[in-house]
N, C-alpha and C positions, 0 to 999 in steps of 0.2 A: 297727495300722499299715496294714492292708489297706484300711480304710475311708478313710484319708486319701488314699491313691493313687487310689481310685475317685472320690472327690469332686473331686480335683484334675484328673483326666482328663476328667470330665464338664463342667468349667467351660468356657464358651465363650471362645475366644481372639480377641475383637474388638479388643483393644488392639494385638495384635501385627500385625494385618493392616490396612494403611492403603490407602485407595483412591488410585490414581495420578490426578493431575490430567488431565482430558480435554483434548485438543488440539482447537482449533477447526478444523473442516473448511474447507479452502481451496477455494473454488469458482472455477475458471478459466472466464472468459467469452471466447469467441473474438472477436477484434477484426475487425469487418467493415471492409475497406478500400475505401471509395468516396468520392466527392467530398463527399457529405453528412456522413458520419461524421468524415472528416478535418476538415471545416469546423467541426463541433461541437467537436472537440478543440482546434482553433486558438482558438476562442472561450474554452474553458476555460483555455488557456495565457495568453491575453491578459488575462482577468479576474484570474488569479493574479498576473501581473506588475503589473497596475494596482493591485491591493490591497496588494502588498508595497511598492510605490513605490521599489524598488531592484533591482539586478541579482541574479538567482538562478541557481543551478546547475540542471541538468536534473532531478536528484533532488529538489531543493527545489521546483521547479515541479510535478513529478509529485505530490509529497506535498500541496502547497497546493491543487492542482486535484482531488485524489483520483482520479487516473488513473495508469495504468502508465507506466513510463519510455518504452516503445515508443510509446504514444499521445502522450506529451509530445513525442517527436521528430517525429512526424507533424505535430502542431500547430505546432511551431517551424518546421519546413520550410515549411509553408503561409505562416506569417507572415513568414519570411525572403523568400519569393518576392514577397510583397506589399509588402515594404519597411517593415513595421511593427515589426520587432525588429532588434536588432544585437548583435554580440558585443562584450563588454567584459571584458577580463581573464579569459577562459575562462568567462564567465557570460553569461546572456542578459538583455537589458534592452529596454525599449520604445524605439523610434527617435524 
């Protein structure tokens, strides 16, 4: 019986230990707020709205343009000022 205990204790416990899935590291990039960067975000927003051909929420615009919601708001503000977008049922659409 002593032999069984020894072999059982010596067996590796690989099945009992499972590796936890690794989470992807989120890299935050600071948004530079100047006329050039806001103008680029406005272009991203405009392109997302033109491609969708319908009114979108801010979250949908940010996802389609692959930018943050804050950057989407900057671009939308720029486009509102130029009269290129309008509000339609709490969504943004091209004017």
